[in-house]
ROPAMI-301286 format. One record per residue: x, y, z of N, C-alpha, C, O in turn. Coordinates in steps of 0.1 Angstrom, whole numbers, padded with zeros to 4 digits. Layout:
N
- X	Y	Z	X	Y	Z	X	Y	Z	X	Y	Z;
...
REM end
This chain:
214
- 0007	-0012	0000	-0001	0002	0004	0010	0012	-0002	0022	0010	0002;
- 0008	0023	-0011	0014	0035	-0006	0006	0047	-0003	-0004	0054	-0007;
- 0015	0048	0009	0009	0056	0018	0015	0072	0016	0016	0079	0026;
- 0018	0077	0005	0025	0085	0003	0015	0099	0002	0004	0097	-0002;
- 0017	0108	0004	0007	0119	0006	0006	0124	-0010	0016	0130	-0015;
- -0005	0123	-0015	-0003	0128	-0032	-0008	0141	-0035	-0020	0144	-0035;
- -0001	0148	-0037	-0001	0164	-0038	-0009	0168	-0051	-0015	0179	-0052;
- -0010	0158	-0061	-0014	0161	-0074	-0030	0156	-0071	-0037	0158	-0080;
- -0036	0148	-0058	-0049	0150	-0056	-0052	0163	-0049	-0062	0169	-0051;
- -0048	0165	-0046	-0047	0181	-0037	-0055	0186	-0050	-0067	0187	-0052;
- -0043	0189	-0059	-0047	0199	-0072	-0059	0197	-0081	-0065	0205	-0088;
- -0061	0183	-0078	-0071	0177	-0087	-0086	0180	-0081	-0095	0185	-0088;
- -0087	0177	-0071	-0100	0182	-0060	-0106	0189	-0058	-0118	0189	-0056;
- -0092	0204	-0060	-0096	0215	-0059	-0110	0222	-0063	-0119	0225	-0055;
- -0111	0223	-0073	-0121	0228	-0084	-0135	0218	-0076	-0144	0222	-0069;
- -0134	0212	-0077	-0149	0201	-0071	-0148	0205	-0057	-0159	0210	-0054;
- -0141	0207	-0047	-0140	0210	-0032	-0142	0227	-0034	-0149	0233	-0025;
- -0139	0232	-0040	-0138	0248	-0039	-0157	0251	-0044	-0164	0260	-0040;
- -0161	0243	-0051	-0176	0245	-0058	-0186	0245	-0043	-0193	0253	-0038;
- -0181	0230	-0040	-0183	0233	-0024	-0188	0242	-0014	-0198	0244	-0009;
- -0174	0249	-0015	-0171	0257	-0008	-0183	0271	-0008	-0188	0276	0002;
- -0186	0275	-0020	-0191	0281	-0024	-0211	0281	-0018	-0219	0289	-0014;
- -0211	0266	-0021	-0225	0263	-0010	-0223	0267	0002	-0228	0278	0006;
- -0217	0261	0007	-0215	0259	0025	-0214	0274	0025	-0222	0278	0032;
- -0204	0286	0017	-0207	0296	0025	-0222	0306	0022	-0226	0315	0029;
- -0228	0302	0009	-0241	0309	0004	-0251	0302	0019	-0259	0308	0026;
- -0247	0287	0022	-0258	0284	0034	-0257	0292	0050	-0266	0296	0058;
- -0240	0292	0048	-0237	0303	0065	-0240	0318	0065	-0244	0324	0075;
- -0239	0325	0051	-0243	0336	0050	-0258	0338	0051	-0261	0345	0061;
- -0266	0334	0046	-0285	0333	0043	-0283	0327	0058	-0282	0337	0065;
- -0282	0316	0065	-0281	0306	0077	-0280	0320	0089	-0287	0320	0098;
- -0271	0329	0087	-0264	0336	0098	-0277	0354	0096	-0280	0362	0105;
- -0281	0353	0083	-0291	0363	0084	-0306	0356	0087	-0315	0363	0092;
- -0306	0348	0085	-0320	0342	0091	-0320	0339	0105	-0330	0342	0111;
- -0307	0334	0112	-0306	0338	0128	-0307	0350	0136	-0309	0352	0148;
- -0304	0358	0128	-0299	0372	0130	-0313	0378	0134	-0316	0383	0145;
- -0323	0377	0121	-0337	0386	0122	-0349	0378	0131	-0357	0384	0138;
- -0346	0362	0130	-0351	0358	0136	-0353	0357	0154	-0364	0357	0161;
- -0340	0356	0158	-0335	0357	0169	-0337	0371	0176	-0334	0372	0188;
- -0341	0382	0168	-0346	0395	0171	-0358	0397	0175	-0361	0405	0182;
- -0367	0385	0167	-0382	0387	0171	-0384	0379	0183	-0394	0381	0191;
- -0373	0368	0185	-0374	0362	0199	-0373	0366	0210	-0379	0364	0221;
- -0363	0372	0206	-0357	0381	0220	-0371	0393	0225	-0375	0396	0237;
- -0378	0400	0211	-0386	0412	0217	-0399	0402	0219	-0406	0405	0229;
- -0401	0391	0210	-0417	0382	0217	-0412	0377	0236	-0420	0376	0246;
- -0398	0375	0235	-0395	0372	0248	-0400	0379	0261	-0405	0374	0272;
- -0397	0397	0256	-0403	0404	0265	-0416	0409	0265	-0420	0419	0271;
- -0424	0399	0257	-0441	0406	0257	-0447	0404	0273	-0442	0396	0281;
- -0458	0414	0275	-0462	0409	0289	-0472	0399	0292	-0477	0397	0303;
- -0475	0391	0276	-0488	0384	0279	-0479	0369	0276	-0470	0368	0268;
- -0485	0356	0290	-0477	0344	0289	-0486	0337	0279	-0488	0325	0281;
- -0493	0344	0266	-0497	0336	0259	-0486	0337	0248	-0484	0328	0241;
- -0481	0345	0246	-0468	0351	0233	-0455	0344	0244	-0449	0335	0238;
- -0450	0346	0256	-0436	0341	0263	-0435	0325	0260	-0426	0321	0254;
- -0447	0316	0267	-0448	0307	0269	-0447	0298	0259	-0442	0287	0262;
- -0452	0301	0246	-0451	0291	0233	-0438	0290	0227	-0433	0280	0221;
- -0430	0310	0230	-0420	0312	0227	-0407	0301	0234	-0397	0297	0229;
- -0411	0300	0244	-0396	0297	0255	-0396	0281	0253	-0386	0273	0253;
- -0413	0276	0250	-0412	0260	0248	-0406	0255	0235	-0399	0245	0235;
- -0407	0260	0225	-0403	0259	0212	-0389	0261	0211	-0383	0254	0202;
- -0382	0269	0218	-0372	0273	0218	-0362	0261	0230	-0350	0258	0228;
- -0367	0256	0237	-0360	0248	0248	-0365	0238	0236	-0358	0240	0226;
- -0372	0230	0234	-0373	0219	0220	-0365	0218	0209	-0362	0207	0205;
- -0363	0228	0205	-0346	0232	0195	-0337	0232	0199	-0330	0223	0194;
- -0334	0237	0207	-0322	0237	0217	-0321	0220	0223	-0311	0219	0229;
- -0327	0210	0223	-0328	0198	0231	-0326	0186	0220	-0325	0173	0221;
- -0326	0194	0209	-0328	0181	0198	-0316	0185	0192	-0314	0197	0191;
- -0307	0174	0187	-0292	0175	0178	-0298	0180	0164	-0305	0175	0156;
- -0292	0194	0165	-0293	0197	0150	-0293	0186	0133	-0299	0190	0123;
- -0288	0178	0134	-0286	0165	0127	-0301	0159	0125	-0306	0156	0114;
- -0308	0159	0138	-0320	0154	0138	-0332	0162	0130	-0341	0156	0123;
- -0330	0179	0134	-0335	0186	0128	-0337	0184	0114	-0347	0181	0107;
- -0322	0185	0111	-0321	0184	0093	-0328	0171	0086	-0333	0171	0075;
- -0327	0162	0092	-0333	0147	0085	-0351	0149	0088	-0360	0145	0080;
- -0352	0154	0101	-0368	0156	0099	-0377	0164	0092	-0388	0161	0088;
- -0369	0176	0089	-0373	0187	0079	-0373	0183	0067	-0380	0188	0058;
- -0364	0173	0067	-0363	0171	0052	-0375	0161	0047	-0383	0162	0038;
- -0374	0151	0057	-0387	0137	0057	-0400	0148	0055	-0408	0146	0046;
- -0400	0159	0062	-0413	0173	0060	-0418	0176	0052	-0429	0174	0048;
- -0407	0181	0045	-0411	0193	0033	-0402	0184	0020	-0392	0190	0016;
- -0405	0174	0017	-0398	0164	0003	-0401	0174	-0010	-0396	0174	-0022;
- -0408	0181	-0004	-0406	0188	-0022	-0397	0201	-0022	-0392	0205	-0032;
- -0396	0206	-0012	-0386	0221	-0007	-0371	0212	-0015	-0369	0200	-0015;
- -0362	0225	-0022	-0349	0218	-0017	-0344	0217	-0008	-0348	0224	0002;
- -0331	0207	-0007	-0322	0206	0002	-0314	0216	0009	-0313	0217	0021;
- -0310	0222	0001	-0300	0235	0007	-0309	0247	0012	-0304	0255	0020;
- -0321	0248	0008	-0335	0260	0013	-0339	0254	0025	-0338	0262	0035;
- -0342	0243	0027	-0341	0234	0040	-0330	0236	0048	-0333	0243	0058;
- -0317	0232	0048	-0305	0240	0054	-0304	0252	0058	-0300	0253	0070;
- -0308	0263	0051	-0305	0277	0053	-0315	0279	0070	-0312	0284	0080;
- -0329	0271	0064	-0338	0276	0073	-0337	0267	0084	-0345	0271	0092;
- -0330	0256	0088	-0332	0246	0095	-0316	0255	0105	-0317	0257	0117;
- -0307	0258	0098	-0296	0260	0104	-0296	0277	0115	-0292	0280	0126;
- -0306	0286	0100	-0312	0297	0109	-0321	0296	0121	-0320	0304	0130;
- -0330	0286	0120	-0340	0287	0131	-0328	0281	0142	-0325	0288	0152;
- -0324	0269	0142	-0316	0265	0152	-0304	0274	0159	-0299	0273	0171;
- -0300	0283	0148	-0292	0294	0158	-0298	0304	0163	-0293	0309	0174;
- -0310	0307	0156	-0317	0320	0162	-0321	0318	0176	-0323	0329	0183;
- -0323	0303	0184	-0328	0303	0198	-0315	0308	0205	-0316	0312	0217;
- -0297	0307	0197	-0291	0306	0207	-0289	0325	0205	-0287	0330	0216;
- -0290	0334	0195	-0281	0343	0191	-0297	0353	0200	-0295	0364	0204;
- -0310	0347	0202	-0321	0354	0206	-0318	0357	0222	-0325	0365	0229;
- -0306	0350	0228	-0300	0355	0240	-0293	0362	0242	-0291	0367	0253;
- -0286	0365	0229	-0276	0374	0228	-0283	0390	0229	-0280	0401	0234;
- -0294	0384	0220	-0299	0399	0218	-0306	0403	0230	-0307	0415	0231;
- -0312	0394	0240	-0317	0397	0254	-0308	0401	0262	-0311	0409	0271;
- -0295	0396	0262	-0283	0404	0270	-0283	0418	0264	-0282	0427	0272;
- -0284	0420	0254	-0282	0438	0250	-0292	0440	0251	-0292	0453	0252;
- -0303	0437	0250	-0316	0445	0258	-0315	0448	0270	-0320	0459	0273;
- -0308	0438	0280	-0314	0442	0294	-0296	0452	0297	-0295	0457	0308;
- -0286	0453	0286	-0280	0461	0289	-0280	0478	0289	-0272	0486	0294;
- -0293	0482	0280	-0297	0491	0281	-0300	0501	0294	-0311	0498	0299;
- -0295	0509	0298	-0300	0515	0311	-0313	0514	0314	-0319	0513	0303;
- -0322	0515	0325	-0334	0515	0325	-0340	0528	0326	-0352	0530	0327;
- -0328	0537	0325	-0331	0554	0329	-0338	0554	0317	-0349	0560	0315;
- -0331	0549	0308	-0337	0554	0290	-0349	0547	0283	-0353	0550	0272;
- -0354	0536	0293	-0369	0532	0292	-0378	0543	0295	-0386	0550	0288;
- -0375	0546	0315	-0381	0554	0317	-0384	0570	0307	-0394	0576	0303;
- -0368	0573	0306	-0372	0588	0295	-0382	0587	0282	-0391	0594	0277;
- -0377	0575	0280	-0391	0571	0267	-0402	0574	0270	-0408	0582	0262;
- -0409	0570	0281	-0418	0569	0286	-0426	0580	0293	-0439	0582	0293;
- -0417	0588	0298	-0416	0603	0298	-0418	0609	0291	-0425	0619	0294;
- -0415	0608	0279	-0419	0615	0269	-0428	0610	0259	-0427	0612	0247;
- -0436	0604	0264	-0448	0597	0256	-0449	0593	0243	-0457	0595	0235;
- -0432	0584	0243	-0433	0580	0231	-0436	0565	0230	-0434	0559	0241;
- -0440	0559	0221	-0451	0547	0216	-0439	0535	0217	-0427	0537	0214;
- -0443	0524	0221	-0436	0512	0224	-0428	0509	0208	-0419	0501	0208;
- -0430	0513	0199	-0426	0512	0186	-0413	0519	0183	-0402	0516	0181;
- -0421	0532	0185	-0405	0541	0185	-0396	0542	0194	-0385	0546	0192;
- -0399	0537	0206	-0388	0532	0218	-0379	0525	0212	-0368	0529	0209;
- -0384	0512	0210	-0378	0500	0204	-0369	0502	0190	-0358	0497	0190;
- -0373	0508	0179	-0366	0514	0172	-0354	0524	0167	-0345	0522	0159;
- -0360	0539	0181	-0350	0544	0177	-0341	0545	0189	-0332	0554	0189;
- -0341	0536	0201	-0336	0538	0214	-0330	0526	0214	-0318	0523	0209;
- -0337	0517	0220	-0332	0504	0222	-0323	0496	0210	-0311	0493	0210;
- -0333	0494	0201	-0327	0481	0192	-0312	0487	0187	-0303	0479	0183;
- -0310	0499	0186	-0301	0505	0179	-0284	0502	0185	-0274	0501	0178;
- -0287	0501	0200	-0276	0504	0214	-0276	0485	0215	-0265	0479	0216;
- -0288	0477	0214	-0288	0464	0215	-0280	0457	0204	-0272	0448	0206;
- -0283	0462	0192	-0273	0454	0180	-0263	0459	0177	-0256	0455	0167;
- -0261	0467	0185	-0245	0475	0186	-0236	0469	0197	-0224	0468	0197;
- -0243	0465	0206	-0237	0454	0217	-0235	0441	0212	-0226	0435	0217;
- -0244	0435	0204	-0245	0420	0202	-0235	0417	0189	-0232	0406	0184;
- -0231	0426	0186	-0226	0421	0168	-0215	0413	0169	-0215	0403	0162;
- -0202	0416	0177	-0191	0405	0177	-0198	0391	0183	-0192	0382	0177;
- -0204	0387	0189	-0211	0375	0193	-0219	0370	0184	-0221	0358	0183;
- -0227	0379	0176	-0233	0371	0163	-0226	0366	0152	-0231	0358	0144;
- -0211	0373	0151	-0198	0369	0143	-0193	0354	0148	-0188	0346	0140;
- -0196	0353	0160	-0189	0339	0165	-0200	0330	0160	-0198	0319	0155;
- -0210	0335	0162	-0219	0322	0158	-0222	0320	0142	-0226	0309	0137;
- -0220	0328	0138	-0216	0327	0122	-0206	0317	0118	-0205	0310	0108;
- -0198	0317	0127	-0184	0312	0122	-0189	0297	0129	-0187	0287	0122;
- -0195	0294	0142	-0202	0281	0144	-0210	0277	0131	-0209	0266	0125;
- -0217	0287	0128	-0224	0280	0118	-0216	0273	0110	-0215	0261	0111;
- -0210	0282	0099	-0201	0278	0092	-0194	0266	0093	-0191	0260	0082;
- -0189	0259	0104	-0180	0247	0108	-0192	0241	0108	-0190	0231	0100;
- -0206	0240	0113	-0216	0228	0113	-0222	0227	0101	-0230	0218	0098;
- -0218	0237	0090	-0222	0229	0079	-0224	0214	0068	-0232	0208	0061;
- -0212	0213	0073	-0211	0195	0071	-0223	0189	0072	-0226	0180	0064;
- -0231	0193	0082	-0246	0181	0086	-0251	0182	0078	-0259	0173	0076;
- -0249	0193	0068	-0258	0194	0054	-0261	0182	0043	-0269	0178	0035;
- -0247	0179	0046	-0246	0166	0037	-0255	0156	0038	-0257	0147	0030;
- -0261	0157	0050	-0269	0142	0052	-0282	0147	0049	-0291	0141	0055;
- -0284	0156	0042	-0296	0157	0031	-0298	0161	0019	-0307	0165	0013;
- -0284	0158	0015	-0278	0158	0001	-0275	0171	-0003	-0281	0174	-0014;
- -0268	0181	0004	-0265	0192	0001	-0254	0194	-0004	-0245	0191	0005;
- -0249	0198	-0014	-0233	0198	-0024	-0229	0207	-0014	-0234	0218	-0014;
- -0218	0202	-0005	-0215	0215	0002	-0200	0209	0003	-0197	0198	-0003;
- -0193	0216	0012	-0179	0212	0011	-0175	0200	0011	-0167	0194	0004;
- -0181	0194	0024	-0176	0183	0030	-0181	0169	0020	-0175	0158	0020;
- -0195	0172	0012	-0200	0165	0009	-0190	0164	-0006	-0183	0154	-0007;
- -0191	0173	-0017	-0181	0173	-0025	-0165	0164	-0022	-0160	0156	-0030;
- -0160	0169	-0010	-0147	0165	-0008	-0148	0146	-0006	-0139	0139	-0011;
- -0159	0139	0000	-0161	0129	0001	-0168	0122	-0012	-0170	0110	-0013;
- -0173	0133	-0021	-0176	0124	-0032	-0164	0122	-0043	-0163	0113	-0051;
- -0156	0131	-0042	-0138	0128	-0047	-0136	0121	-0040	-0135	0110	-0046;
- -0134	0118	-0027	-0123	0109	-0020	-0128	0093	-0024	-0121	0083	-0026;
- -0143	0094	-0025	-0146	0080	-0028	-0142	0076	-0043	-0136	0066	-0046;
- -0146	0087	-0055	-0144	0080	-0067	-0129	0079	-0067	-0126	0071	-0076;
- -0119	0083	-0061	-0103	0085	-0065	-0095	0078	-0053	-0083	0075	-0053;
- -0109	0074	-0042	-0097	0071	-0032	-0083	0076	-0024	-0073	0071	-0019;
- -0090	0090	-0026	-0080	0100	-0019	-0084	0109	-0007	-0082	0121	-0008;
- -0093	0102	0005	-0102	0108	0012	-0089	0120	0018	-0090	0132	0018;
- -0075	0112	0024	-0066	0117	0031	-0066	0132	0029	-0070	0141	0036;
- -0059	0133	0011	-0059	0144	0005	-0066	0154	0002	-0063	0165	0000;
- -0079	0149	0003	-0092	0159	0000	-0095	0163	0014	-0095	0175	0015;
- -0097	0155	0024	-0106	0159	0035	-0093	0171	0041	-0094	0179	0049;
- -0082	0168	0034	-0073	0177	0043	-0073	0191	0039	-0073	0201	0046;
- -0076	0190	0021	-0078	0202	0017	-0092	0209	0023	-0093	0221	0026;
- -0101	0199	0025	-0113	0207	0028	-0109	0213	0044	-0113	0225	0046;
- -0103	0208	0051	-0100	0209	0061	-0093	0227	0063	-0097	0234	0072;
- -0084	0230	0053	-0076	0240	0050	-0085	0246	0049	-0088	0254	0058;
- -0093	0245	0037	-0103	0258	0035	-0109	0263	0048	-0109	0274	0052;
- -0115	0253	0054	-0122	0259	0068	-0114	0267	0081	-0116	0274	0091;
- -0107	0263	0076	-0091	0268	0087	-0091	0283	0085	-0094	0292	0093;
- -0084	0284	0066	-0084	0295	0062	-0096	0309	0062	-0094	0321	0063;
- -0110	0300	0059	-0117	0310	0061	-0124	0316	0074	-0127	0328	0076;
- -0125	0306	0082	-0126	0310	0096	-0121	0316	0108	-0125	0324	0115;
- -0107	0306	0106	-0100	0319	0114	-0094	0335	0114	-0092	0341	0124;
- -0092	0342	0100	-0091	0352	0101	-0105	0358	0104	-0104	0369	0110;
- -0118	0353	0102	-0127	0361	0109	-0130	0359	0122	-0139	0366	0127;
- -0126	0353	0127	-0125	0349	0142	-0114	0362	0153	-0115	0365	0165;
- -0104	0365	0143	-0098	0376	0147	-0099	0390	0143	-0093	0401	0146;
- -0110	0387	0135	-0117	0402	0129	-0127	0404	0140	-0130	0415	0144;
- -0131	0393	0147	-0142	0394	0155	-0137	0396	0169	-0146	0402	0175;
- -0129	0393	0176	-0122	0400	0184	-0116	0413	0186	-0117	0420	0197;
- -0110	0417	0176	-0109	0430	0174	-0121	0440	0175	-0121	0450	0182;
- -0132	0436	0167	-0143	0444	0168	-0149	0447	0182	-0154	0457	0187;
- -0147	0429	0189	-0155	0435	0201	-0144	0439	0215	-0147	0439	0227;
- -0133	0440	0209	-0124	0451	0219	-0127	0463	0212	-0124	0473	0219;
- -0132	0468	0202	-0133	0482	0195	-0145	0490	0200	-0147	0502	0202;
- -0154	0477	0202	-0170	0484	0209	-0167	0484	0222	-0176	0490	0228;
- -0157	0479	0228	-0151	0481	0244	-0163	0468	0251	-0169	0469	0261;
- -0163	0458	0245	-0168	0443	0258	-0158	0441	0259	-0154	0432	0267;
REM end
């Protein structure tokens, strides 16, 4: 058996793996958008005065957090067979991470001084205007670094999408490895691409966090 690392296979596999990378990046970007928007909605709903709103929201959140992401992907794919796998993957990733980003938003909202809430009430500002002009701008600014870190985590969990036949990077790497018996080479390549894409982003998030004074 030849145990030498085949650099030629790395170069040969690169175009196919790169195609998968673009799918991975697409799923991450749109999944992060879903998580950011839905997470904010959940955080705001969680502060509703009525238990008819807060109890169902908390119940759904706990259910999603208590089940593995891979189970959610397979379950959603089985329920929505007419929907494209990539679309299912993006939505499931977004909803899954929204349960965590909502806590980040909640912390950001709680960090807004109570005096500002009282000032808004004293000025007879409507709840909608209070949220839009005073609370949310500060809360969102406070949570940007944390949202970036969740985006990195989502990026590293996109290989789970392969179980519902999304042709992301690991799916393409496995496909090439199966056809050419070069698993070591192709998965090394995929790992390096993950590292090159995520590590600089992680450093950027740390710098942003320091700059914002966290």
